N, C-alpha and C positions, 0 to 999 in steps of 0.2 A: 488368437484371433478370439476363438468359443471360450478360452477362456475369461481374458479382459469382459467380455461380456457378462462371461454369468460373473465375475468379480464384479462389476458395477452396479447388473442390475441385483445384487444380495447387501449390494451397502445401501442401497434403497428402500430396500425389503428386510431388514431383518429387523432395523425401532420396530415395523409397525406387525413381523406376527413377534414381539415381545410383549407389547403393547397386549394381543391376544391371547398369551398363554401367561402375562397376570390377572386378566378381567377373569379369564375361566380362573384361575389361581380361589382368586375374592369370590366366588360365585361356591364354588366346593367347598373354602374353609367356611361362606354366612352358611351352608347351607346343616354343613358336619354340628355346623355350633346348634342351629334348630330343630338335627333333630336330637339331640345330648339335651336341649329345654323340652324336648316333650316328651321324650324317655324320664326325669328326672318328675316329669311333673305327675305320669301316668304311675311312678313311682308311688309317687305320696298319696294320690289319689284311693289307689290301691292296697294300702298302711289305712289309710281314713275307715277303707271298708274292713278290713280286718279288725279294726279295733268296732265299728259300727259293730260288724257279728258278734265281737267275744262277750262284749257287756252282753246284748240281748240277749245273749246263751249266758252271761252269770245271772241275768234277771228273772228268766223265763227260771234256771235251775233255785232261786231264790224262792222264788212263785213257786213252784213245784215242794219242795221242802217244807213249805210253811206249811201247806194242806197236810191235814192226819188222818183222810181216809186214802184204807192199799185202794181204793180202785178207782178213787177219785186220781190220787197222782197219775197211776200208770194211763188216765186217760187219757188228761193234763201232758203228761210224758208224750203218749201215740197220736195226738193230735198235732202237740209241735214239730214231733221227728215228721209228717207228711206234710202238716203244712214249708215248713223246712225244703223236703225239697222237692216242690214244685218250680 
């Protein structure tokens, strides 16, 4: 008697449970792909910032090397290092 009740109930409920499970899996998959895309975008932004920093360092090094007076060179390097730590 009780077994028959649960069998009939299960027959009516399992499609809803399957639909809920499929919806949950879809939401998690979409969320995961969004996180992956965000991480990739952040990585690209960081690589661009690193490239810009290397270019700025190269420009300062070239500017410093072109100066003739040693005291001016030291002052320029000191100023660049101080400004870079902020």
